[in-house]
N, C-alpha and C positions, 0 to 999 in steps of 0.2 A: 734424293731430296737434299736440298741445301737450306740451312737456316742462317739467318744473319743476326748478329748481336747489336750492330750499330748501323746508322745510315751510311750508305755508300752510293756513289753515282757512277753511271756508265760501266757497269760490269758486263763485259762482252760474253755473248752466247753465240757459238758458231755451230753450223751443221757439218757433220763429218762426212757427208756425202756430196754436198753442193757448196763449193767454195764461195759462191756469191750470196749464199743465204746467211744472214747474220741478224742479231738483235742485241739490244742493250737493256739491262735490268737496272732500275733505279730503286733503291731501298730508302724510304723516307720515314721520318718519325712523326708524321701527321697525316690526316686524311684529305689534305687540300691539294688536289692536282687535277689536271684535265688532259684528255687526249682529243685532238682536233677531229671534227667531223669531215666528211668528204669535201665540204666547201671551205675548210680551214677555220671554221668558227669553233669557239670553246666557251665553256662556262664553268666557274668554280663556285659551288653553292655552299652556304652555311658558314661563311667566314664571319667571325665576330668582328666588331669595330676595332680598328687599330692601324698601325703602320706596317706595311708589307713590302717585300721586293718580289716582283713577279719575273721569273726567268723562263726562257723557252729553250728548247733543244731540238735539233734536227740531226739525223744520222750523218749528214754531210758537213756539219760544222765542227769547229774545234771545240773541245771541252776541257776545262769548264767553259761555260757559256761566255761569249764575248760580251764586254760591257754594253754594247749597243743592243743586246738582246735581253737585258734585265732592266726593269724600270721600277722606281719606288712608287707605291700607291698608298694613299691615306684613305681609309674607308670608315665612314660614319655609320651609325645604326640605321639599318634598312636601306642603305645607299647602294647603288650599283654604279660601276664604272665601265666604260668602253675602252679597251686597249687594242692597239693594232701593232702587229709585228710584221716585218718584211725581211726576207732573206735574199741576198744577192749572190750570184755565182762569182767564182773567182775570175 
């Protein structure tokens, strides 16, 4: 087991039997994140009102996330926002 003391992004995890199997661990210091569904949709619930920056990551993109993949969002009380992100191949 591994414990983390501080937030870290993109910690690689590899399979020692299959070179093509890999994963990345993201350690964050807050409960606000989402994993996309099969159709690419996501939802982050419980955010208090405030100013945020929403970032996205994909295993095939450079990290830290490119500026085009992070957007500022101002969220009011009880407000929802719709965000769309698109990845383009090289």
